[in-house]
N, C-alpha and C positions, 0 to 999 in steps of 0.2 A: 785249356784244361781238359783232361780226359773225362768222359762220362762213364759212370759206373754201369756195368752190365746189369740189366734187370734181374737175370737169373741169379747173379751173385748177391744182389741186395736181398732177394727173397731167401736165398740160402742162409745169409747172415741173420736175417730176422727170425727165420725158423729155428736156427741154432740157438739164438738168444732166448727165444720163447721156451725152448726145451730146457735151457739151463735155469731160467727163472721160475718156470711152472713147478710147483711142488708135486712130487709124485705120490701116489697112494702108499708106496712102500716107505717113503720118508715120514709121512703122517703116522703110519702104523708104528714105525720105530719110535717116534716121539711119544705117542700116547699109550703105547702098550705098557700095562702094569702100573699106570699112573692114576691118580685121583684128581678130578677137577672139583674145586670148591666153588659152589654157586652161592654167592652172598646175596641175601634178600634183605632189602632195606625196610622191612616192615615186620610186624609181630606175627607169630604163628596164628593161623586161622583167618587172616585177612585175604582179600582178593589176590594180592600180589603173591602171597605165599601159596595159595591154591594153584595158581597158574604155574609157578616155578616147580612145585613138586610134581605136577602132572608132566611137564616138559622133561624134568630130570629122569622120569621113568622111561622115556622113549629116546632121548637124545643120544645115549651111548651107542645105539644100534647104527647110527649114521656117522660115527667117528671111527676112522680106521684105528685099530688097536683096542677099541671098545673100553675106554677108561671107566672107572667108577665115578659117579657124580654124587657128591654129598652136598645137601642143602643146609646152609647155616644162616639163621636169622640174625640180623644186626640192626634192630630198629633204633630210632633216635633222631631227633632234629629233622623230622620230615624227610628221612632217607639220606640226609647229608652225612651222617656218620658213616654209613656204608659206602657212599660215593667217595668220601675222602680217603677211606681205607683202600678202595680199589685204585683210586687215582695216584696216591702217594706211597702206600705201604706194600700193597700186594705184589707178589712176584710178577715180573713182566715177561712171562714165558708161555702164557696160554693155559696155565693150571688154575688160575683164579679168574672168574667172571662174575658179573653181578646183574641184579635186576633192581632198579631204583625208581622212585616216583619221577614222572616227567617233570614235575616242578623243580627238581634238583638241577635238571639240565637247563632250564630256562631261568633259574634263580639269579645267576650272575648278571643277566640282562635286566631283570625286574627288581632286584634287591641289591643295593650297592654293597652291603656288608658281606654278601656271599662272593664277591669278586676275587678275593684272595684265596678262597678254598680250592677252586679247581677251574680249569679252562675247558668247557664242554667241547670245544672244537678239537681238543687233543685226545678226548676219549675216542675209543674205536667201537663203533656201533655194530652189533652182530645181527640184530633183528628186533622187531616189535611183534608181539603176539596178537595185538588188537589195536584197531583204530577206534578209540574209546568215545562213547557218549556218556556224559555225566548228568546227574540229576540232583535236585533238592527234594528231600522227602521228610515227612513227619509221621509220627506213630499214630495209631488209630485214636488214642485218647486226646490228642492235641486238638485245640479249637481251630487250628490253622489247617484247613482242608485243601485250599487252592493257593496259587501264587497271588491271586487277587486279595485273598484274606490277609496275606503277609504284607500287602501294601497298606492295610488299614489297622492291623493289630500286631503287637509285639510277639515275636517268636524267639525262644531261646534255642540257639543252634550250637551243638557240640562241635569241637574242633580239636585237632592235635597241634603239632608244632609249626613253627615258621617254615614255609616252603611246602607244606602239605596242602592238597587241594581242598580239604575240609575247612581250613582257615581262610585260604586265599579266595575261594569261590564265594563263601558267605559274605566276605567283605566286598567283593566285586559286585554282587547283587545289591548289597546295601547302598553302594554309591552310584552304580550305573542305572538302577531301576527304582530305587527308593524303598526297597523292602525293609521292613522294620525288624531286622534281625539283630538280636543281641548275641554276640559270639562269645562262647565260653571255651577257652583253649585249655590245653594241658592233658587231654586224654592221650593214651599211648598209641591208639590207632582206631580204625573204624570198628573193630570188634568191641572195644570198650565203649565207644559212643553208642552202638546199637544196644548194649546192655543198659546204658544210661537212659536211652529212650524207653526201654521196657519198664525201667524203674520209675519213670516219670521225672527224672532229673532235668532232662532237656526235651524240647519239642521234636527236634530232628537234626538233620545235617545237610550240608551241601557238598558238591564236589565228589559225590559217591558214584563210582562207575556203575552203569546200568548192568553190566555183566556181573559185577560183584554182588549187587542186590539180588540177582537171580540165583547166584551160587551160595551166598551167605545166608539169605533169608527167603528161600523159596516158599515157605509156609506163609510169610507175610503177604506175598502176592496171591497165593491160593486162597487164603482166608480173608483177604481184603483188610489186612491190618496196617497197611501202609498207604499214605497219601503221597502221590508223586506230583510235586508242585510245578516243575518246569524241566524241560530237557535242554541240555547245554551242548551244542555241537555246531560245526560249521554248516552241516546239512542235516535236515531232520531225519531222525531214526524212524523208519516205517512202523516198527512194532509199537513204539511209544505214541506215534501219531494216531494209530488205530485205537489206542487206549484213551485218546483225547487229551494227552499231555501237551501243553502249548510250548512252542520254541522260545528260547531266551530273547530272540530278536523282537518278539511281540512287545517286550517291556523296555527295550533300550531305544530311547527316542533321539538322543543327541548323536550326531554323525561322528564326532571325535571319540565319544565314548564307545560307539559301535566299533570303530577301528581298533581301539584299545582292547576291547573285549575279544575281538578277533585275534589279536596278538596273544592275549593270555591263554585262550583256549586252543591256540595253534599247537600247543604241546600235546593235545589229544591225538594227533596224527601218529605219535609214537606213545600210545597209551600204556603199553607194557614193554618198556625198552630193556634190552639186554646189552651189556657193555663189557668191554675189556679195557685194561689199563693202557695208557700211552706206552709205546715202546715194544709191545708184543710183536714178534716177527710176523712178516706178511704171510708166511707159510701157515702159521697157526691161525691167523685171522681168517684166511681163505678156507681152511678146514672147518672152523667153527661156524662161519657164515653159511657154508654149504650144508652143514649138519642141521642148523636151525631151519633153513629153508626146507629141507627134506622132512624134518620132524613136523613142522607146522602144516604140511600137506599130507602127512601120512594117515592112512585110513584108521589104523589102530589108535593113534593119538587122538584123532577127531572123534572116534567113538568114545574114548575116555573123556574128552572135553564135553561131549553131549551129556554123559552121565553126571558130570560135575556141574552142568548148566553154566559153562563159561563160553563166551563168544570167542571165535577165532577169526580175525581179519588181519592177516600178517602183512608186514612191510619189511623190505630188505634193509640190511645194514647200510648199504650205499644210499638208498632213498632217505633214510633218517639223517645220515651225514649231510646230505644236500638240504634237507628241510631245516636243520639247525643253522646252517649257514645263512639261509634266507631270513629266518627269524632274527638273527643278529644283525641283519642289514636294514631293519625297520627304522624309519626316520625318528630322530630324537624326540620331537614333540609327542608322538604317539607313545613312545616308550615312557616318557615322563608321566603321561596321563595314566598309563597302565599301572605304573608304580603307585600312583595316588589311589587307584581303585582298590588295590589289594592291601594297602597299608592298614595295620591294626587300628 
């Protein structure tokens, strides 16, 4: 059998790459005079909304053809409403993208009822703007000043819908650490929970992104109106450690519970995930991934983020895709225990 000549193989590979690689002209032709709809699965004024509107101001500069980007809020069911729209209804041509709660991506693994809504492995991940740290916090008037207090006295914690971190994390702490949290669900989003804290309806909330706290209520930090009870992350956040906020691992004693908590909070690696529907052509996905990567490193965007007090610790779309695959490979006994921890 004849051996293929090396130079011929290289020529064929080079030619194939040239055919497959989307050119800037092709991207410009596609996105010129178009509008990209950025669907945000949370209410106006929340942390996810703040991030998305900031990114939308800068992203068009890095997309050939410079399309207009319009942000549309579609809150409901812990971002599931927006995720289902993007997954099943939105055009699959790169003109509709979304930002959803990470809980939606992990929900089919942790909540059986969510399995028919979407398959996260079929979503196309574009980027994440932050590797999130989350906290439990109470308002200044609450008698619960520390997590140790929460282990001794009841605290009423506000929460939104199934799949939202405010609900899941409060239940997780209740079962894995013994915190005496009474969870009151039904709030539209964190903005409404914060107002409820100020009105004295609830003591506080859990699953609140540290970056959102700094952007939504900077005056609470400045005037010491907030008690940060615990930091929830795989690795401690330096800023919170300097403030004396203990890590969640200090309060989780059982090894199985520890592994289950690791699974639940693994979603924070993609703390601000941007997604596209299944079936969007590779050319558009490559264009959007490159645009997000450039935007999240751009000096003008980072200056804007600093003014808004939002943290930027980006992850690539490819890294998120791989992380989701690893989470879904978790052994069943750990998955089962994680489900128990977040159950209402």
